[in-house]
C-alpha positions in Angstrom: 78.3 74.5 35.6 79.1 73.2 39.3 75.2 72.2 39.1 74.9 69.9 35.7 78.3 68.0 37.1 76.2 67.4 40.4 73.0 66.6 38.3 75.3 64.1 35.7 77.4 62.6 38.8 73.8 61.4 40.8 72.2 60.2 37.3 75.2 58.7 36.7 75.4 56.8 40.2 71.3 56.3 40.0 69.7 52.2 40.7 67.5 51.7 37.8 64.0 51.9 38.3 62.2 48.7 39.2 58.4 48.9 37.0 58.1 45.6 38.6 58.9 46.2 42.4 57.1 49.2 41.8 53.6 47.4 40.5 54.5 44.7 43.8 54.4 48.0 46.2 51.3 49.3 44.4 50.2 46.1 45.2 50.7 45.8 48.2 49.4 50.0 49.5 46.1 49.0 47.0 45.8 46.4 49.4 44.9 43.9 46.8 43.4 40.6 46.8 45.1 37.6 47.2 43.9 35.7 43.1 44.8 39.5 42.0 48.5 39.6 43.1 49.3 36.4 41.6 48.0 37.2 37.8 50.0 39.9 39.1 52.7 37.7 39.1 51.7 35.7 35.8 52.5 39.3 33.9 55.7 40.1 35.6 57.0 36.5 34.7 55.6 36.9 31.4 57.4 39.6 30.3 61.0 38.6 32.2 61.1 35.4 30.5 60.4 36.1 26.7 57.0 37.8 26.1 56.0 33.6 25.9 52.2 33.5 27.0 52.4 29.5 26.4 55.2 29.4 28.8 54.0 31.5 30.5 50.8 29.1 31.0 52.8 26.0 31.2 55.2 27.2 34.4 52.0 28.8 36.4 49.5 25.8 35.2 47.0 27.9 34.0 44.7 27.7 30.7 46.6 30.2 27.8 43.0 31.3 26.9 43.1 32.6 30.8 46.4 34.0 31.3 45.3 36.2 27.4 41.9 37.5 29.3 44.3 39.0 32.1 46.4 40.4 30.3 43.9 42.3 28.1 42.8 43.2 30.5 45.4 44.3 33.2 45.7 48.5 33.0 49.6 49.1 34.7 48.0 52.7 35.3 45.0 51.1 37.7 46.0 47.8 38.7 43.2 46.9 40.5 42.1 46.0 37.3 43.4 42.3 38.4 40.4 42.0 40.6 37.4 39.9 39.5 34.3 42.0 38.1 31.2 41.5 39.3 29.9 38.8 36.7 26.0 39.8 37.0 23.9 40.2 34.3 23.2 43.7 33.2 19.9 43.2 31.6 19.0 41.0 35.0 15.3 38.6 34.0 11.6 40.9 35.8 9.1 39.9 37.1 6.4 39.1 34.1 3.3 39.3 35.8 0.3 41.9 35.2 -1.8 43.7 38.2 -4.8 41.9 37.3 -2.9 38.3 37.7 -1.5 39.5 40.7 -5.8 40.8 41.6 -6.9 37.1 40.7 -4.3 35.0 42.6 -4.8 37.1 46.1 -8.8 36.8 45.7 -8.3 33.1 45.2 -6.1 32.6 47.3 -8.4 34.3 50.0 -11.0 32.0 49.0 -9.8 29.3 49.4 -6.5 30.0 52.7 -5.7 26.3 52.7 -4.9 25.5 49.4 -1.0 24.8 47.8 0.0 27.0 44.6 -0.5 24.0 42.4 -4.4 23.9 43.1 -4.0 27.7 43.0 -3.0 27.4 39.4 -5.1 24.9 38.3 -8.6 26.9 39.4 -6.8 30.1 37.9 -6.6 28.0 34.7 -10.3 27.2 34.9 -11.8 30.5 36.2 -10.2 32.9 33.8 -9.8 30.2 31.2 -5.6 31.4 31.4 -2.5 29.3 31.9 -0.1 30.8 34.8 2.8 29.3 36.5 2.8 27.7 40.0 6.2 29.8 40.5 4.2 33.3 39.8 1.7 32.0 41.8 4.1 31.3 44.8 5.7 34.3 44.3 2.6 36.8 45.1 2.0 34.6 48.2 5.3 35.2 49.6 4.5 38.9 48.8 1.3 40.0 50.2 1.7 37.2 53.3 -1.5 34.6 52.3 -0.9 31.4 54.7 -3.3 30.7 57.2 -0.8 31.7 59.8 1.4 34.0 58.6 3.3 34.4 62.4 3.8 30.5 61.9 5.0 30.7 58.4 7.3 34.1 59.9 8.6 31.6 61.7 9.9 28.7 59.8 11.2 31.5 57.0 13.7 33.0 59.3 14.2 29.7 60.5 15.4 28.8 57.0 17.3 32.1 56.7 19.6 31.5 59.2 19.3 27.1 58.7 23.4 26.6 57.9 23.0 24.3 54.8 24.1 20.9 54.8 26.5 19.6 52.2 25.0 16.5 50.3 26.9 13.0 50.4 25.2 13.3 46.6 27.7 16.5 46.1 31.2 14.6 47.1 32.9 12.9 44.6 34.3 9.7 45.3 37.4 8.8 45.5 39.4 5.1 45.6 41.2 5.8 48.4 42.0 4.5 51.9 39.7 7.2 54.7 38.9 9.4 51.9 35.3 8.2 52.8 33.9 6.9 56.4 30.8 6.0 56.6 28.1 6.2 60.1 25.4 5.0 61.2 24.4 3.5 64.3 21.9 0.6 65.4 19.5 0.3 67.8 18.8 -2.8 69.5 16.0 -3.8 72.0 17.2 -6.5 74.6 15.1 -7.9 77.4 13.3 -5.1 78.2 16.8 -2.2 77.9 17.7 -0.3 74.9 20.5 0.0 73.6 22.3 1.8 70.6 25.3 0.0 68.5 27.9 2.9 66.7 28.5 1.4 64.0 31.6 3.3 60.8 33.0 1.7 58.1 35.9 2.8 55.1 33.8 2.8 52.2 37.1 1.5 49.8 38.9 -0.2 51.9 36.1 -1.6 54.2 38.0 -1.3 57.7 35.5 -1.4 60.1 34.9 0.0 63.6 31.5 -0.6 65.7 30.8 0.0 69.9 27.6 -0.2 71.9 26.9 2.4 74.4 23.3 3.0 76.4 22.8 6.1 75.2 22.2 7.8 71.4 23.9 10.7 72.2 26.1 13.2 70.9 28.8 13.5 73.8 28.9 9.4 72.7 29.4 10.4 68.9 32.0 12.3 69.3 33.4 10.3 72.5 32.9 7.1 69.3 34.6 9.0 67.1 38.0 10.2 68.7 38.8 5.9 69.5 38.2 5.5 65.5 39.8 8.6 64.1 43.2 6.8 66.8 42.1 3.9 65.2 42.6 5.3 61.8 45.8 7.2 63.1 44.1 10.4 61.9 42.9 8.4 58.5 39.3 10.4 58.4 38.8 12.6 55.7 35.5 12.8 55.4 32.0 11.4 57.5 29.6 10.3 56.0 25.9 9.7 57.3 21.9 10.6 57.8 20.4 13.2 59.8 20.3 11.9 62.8 20.7 13.5 66.4 23.5 11.7 67.1 25.2 13.1 65.0 24.9 16.8 65.5 26.6 19.0 69.1 29.6 17.8 70.0 29.9 15.5 67.4 30.2 18.1 64.5 32.6 20.6 67.1 34.3 17.3 67.1 34.6 16.6 63.5 35.1 20.9 63.0 38.3 20.5 65.9 39.8 17.4 63.8 38.9 19.2 60.3 36.6 16.1 58.8 33.8 17.7 56.6 30.5 16.0 56.4 28.2 15.2 54.4 24.6 14.2 55.4 22.7 11.0 53.7 19.0 12.7 51.8 15.8 11.5 54.7 14.4 8.2 53.8 17.3 7.0 51.4 19.1 4.2 52.1 20.7 4.0 49.1 22.8 7.0 50.1 25.1 4.6 52.6 24.9 1.0 51.2 28.5 0.4 53.0 26.9 1.2 56.5 23.8 -0.8 55.9 25.2 -3.8 54.5 28.0 -4.3 57.6 25.1 -2.9 60.0 23.8 -6.1 58.3 26.5 -8.6 59.1 27.1 -7.3 62.8 23.6 -8.8 63.7 24.1 -11.7 61.3 27.4 -12.7 61.9 27.7 -11.1 65.7 24.7 -10.7 67.8 22.4 -13.1 66.4 24.7 -16.3 66.8 23.6 -15.6 70.8 26.4 -12.8 71.5 24.1 -10.1 73.0 23.8 -8.4 76.2 22.8 -5.9 77.7 26.5 -5.0 79.5 27.7 -2.8 77.7 31.0 -3.6 79.1 31.6 -7.4 78.3 29.0 -6.9 75.0 32.3 -4.4 73.5 35.0 -6.6 74.6 33.3 -9.9 73.1 33.2 -7.5 70.1 36.5 -6.1 70.5 37.2 -9.7 69.5 34.8 -9.9 66.6 35.6 -7.5 65.0 39.6 -8.2 64.8 38.5 -11.4 63.3 36.4 -9.3 60.4 39.5 -6.9 59.4 42.1 -9.0 59.7 40.9 -12.8 58.4 37.3 -12.5 57.0 37.3 -12.5 52.9 35.3 -9.5 51.7 34.1 -10.5 47.9 34.4 -6.9 47.5 38.5 -7.0 48.3 38.7 -10.0 45.4 37.6 -12.1 49.2 41.3 -9.8 51.1 40.3 -9.2 54.4 40.2 -5.5 54.9 43.5 -5.2 56.6 45.6 -7.1 54.1 43.8 -5.0 51.1 45.0 -1.6 53.0 48.8 -3.4 53.5 48.8 -4.6 49.8 47.7 -2.0 48.2 48.5 1.0 50.4 50.0 1.9 53.8 49.4 -0.8 56.0 47.8 0.6 58.9 49.1 1.4 62.0 47.2 -1.4 64.8 47.9 -4.3 62.0 50.7 -5.7 64.5 47.6 -6.9 66.7 46.8 -9.6 63.7 50.3 -11.9 64.2 49.4 -14.8 65.9 51.3 -16.6 69.1 
């Protein structure tokens, strides 16, 4: 009797079992991924707010279809069911090439070791009266290493595998906002037996521009140019677009990583990927350099260039901006630049 009374007393004063807190504890123990924990919160919110799927989807900003997908997949006994599953197809494509075709391709390639896959495919069709794709020819060449210089090709393949894939400027979805994309380029000038380099940059949307002359085209000077531009624009640089020049590698790339600025590259021999900067370079040469302002003295040149840039950014009308100066355009439609007060006249 005493034991039964004690048991009932414990049941009366015991705290209710919290299922959802238990789920969260298990998720933490299993070290579930960030997305899986987020999906668990969807399900908990759904269960504690009337089990309304549409209301849950709106609250978390997701599609109702997405919520229903994970709700059906959810297993209370196995919280790992909320993790991402492999999306690889169950039946993968297999290489459709026979051993006879391989033998024929190998024979043709050895007989014409300098020919590429396209020419081998044509010879194969003429010789064996059967069409074969260039892709199959390429895969046979790679498998049996049928190259004129196998060692050299191996080095090239290793270099390609180690190389970092560059972001192309065509992959960037443009936004009409100030500072979203700063376009960089370099002008090479020859003057009285000397070589000078002018780094240029312009805001693709607001057309605010900056330029500076250096004696060498090094990543060290490119980094210095970037820091000056970053200070001038008060850090409003979201992305940097430029060509594949060596000056935009090394220290310049490290500076971009430090400042959190992604780099986007234009395609080789494709000036139309950077038209705004190309036009600014032409304007700089026609309206400043060709009017008697060229000198090999970088200090004097940069001093005169600064005065011209003030004219360009604060007073020169731009057709694409509705004949407004860039700084006035930014001041009217966006936040004023920190350098705006320097436009005042005495």
